[in-house]
C-alpha angles and dihedrals in degrees: 000000000000108000091205089070093053120100110259132223135191113283114235092222107038100016094227120138104247137133111283115240094181140014134215127228091271091056097252116139131238122205125230094258093054098038116107123196109245117248119242135166109275113237090217108041098019095227126130104250140141109286117246099178143355120233136173090266092050140269121335129208120228093260095051092040093060092041093053091046094053109137114264137141112301115228090218108048098012094232125128105252140137110288119232097176120045122221114263139144093015092311111125126222111284130201125219092269097052095040118063099163142295123309105251137148107276112238091214106045099016094229126133102248144136103290142185126217107089090144099047099033091228101114117207123177122232093257093054096042107113117241131208114255127221140146111285111237093215106042099020095229124138102236144119115317115235097179141351108228127180089266090054141267118335132196122235093260095051089042093059095041091052094050095043093049108046117189138200111278112235091219109042100014093232122141104244139129105286104227100152142055129227127215090279092055092251121142116257135172128267100261091050089050092056100262131102095229101120096141089218124163111244090215106047101011094233115145122221143074106352126204092219134357111306093353128091127217094257095052091044094059097085092050094047091044091054091049090054103033100029125218091336088080089069098041125040094351091056090102090054092053090047090053091050091053090058094059117113093233111050096173088063089057091053088051092047091052094054099034118107118232091027133121090262091055089050092049090049091052093048093051092046088055092055095244124157111234110246137148090247089056092052090048088066091061124087115276093247129148092250093053092047090052091049092053092049091049092052092047092048089052091049093242089121124032120253117259140169100271095191091055091045091048090051091049090052091047092051091048092054091046091054092047091058095044121100116262096251090049092047090058088062102031097047098065091039092052096046102035100038114019101034095034090056092048094050092049090052090049090058091058099044131038098242135007114251125236093245093054096053091043089054091050093050091047090054094054092042091054092051090050093049092047092053090048091050091052090051089055090054092046092246127129125214092254091055096044115123132204089255089059090055093047093049093048094049096044096047098055144040122315088248086078087076086078086077086083093087091051093050091048089056094046090051091052090046089049092238088123135021121231099330112156144159122220118241119261116266117234122206097238118171113269101176121062131192123228122229096266094051088046092053091045092054 
């Protein structure tokens, strides 16, 4: 807030009518020219001096404050910047962008969050910190002020929209967030409006909504990936990181890297366990959307070889079906599944590039019908060797038409001499039997 617009009062020291910046115990005000910073014992040098800043360790004098803030590599972003939090207890040096305050219990919401209030001792998190309200210049609503640009105060929503959708500046023709106005009331960028706020990435030079100060989301992906995945992000997973940088929505990649129960979290756990990434290893994971996306990403980046996923999924499904089947059923279903169903699918894959969905669905239906037929025989107290044609006819006619897919299984059992002469008639199709000649057709 501009103090020149505040109502003034007589200063206790000089008597001039000016805005008060401090008050004494009796409530009288002191102006900014007469105010003197109180002296306290510096937590760094131990001398009684005017306090420049308050830190977690205690007050700092001006000399120690500038010495502690000397530019050096930040442990958070890795850039050489003035340090606002010194390294201690395993915590690295942090610059002003990476350090927002200590983690304390917020006095407003009661949650353990990054808070402000070192000087007063009343810690308030960033979400509960009250903001000044004003009319937004862009949308015209009276709401919290996120920033005060050259064009005026803007709300949080208009602040993000302006940064995420840069425009062509009417003065310099550069694509930047338009945060100012020229003499013709046309939107212009920050440098043309007299401020240095260009929101440009220091790596690629693109202006817009940055992930952190002076770095956009796209350029921050390798650093965030290394923090999540470790050194593997710079070695054999480098093609994966390169593929992630090419996506059209880089903020979604940052969210995916830090989200729990995502493909990135699964990949992190696999690398931490010392596993070698293979298709067989991913087959042991749950068949979730995140794991499917992870497999496709690794295949696209050539970290894993390409394979027929429908065929592989059918093989996994058949293996799990056989594991849950009874032992006497497995003795019959196992050779049928491997030497008939899967053999036929693999031969088909050699002729075409990828197996179709209908082909794998038909193969699963054949094995499912065989399993249900054997279970039905057990409920009747009949084994497969004792099954008669009447049993087959009764089972096929008392259920859905999909039971006709048992024909392939019975054909194999007859050839393997597990059954004798059992068969299912082919399905009848209602093909046209009466045809019209040309004259009747014209008449109709």
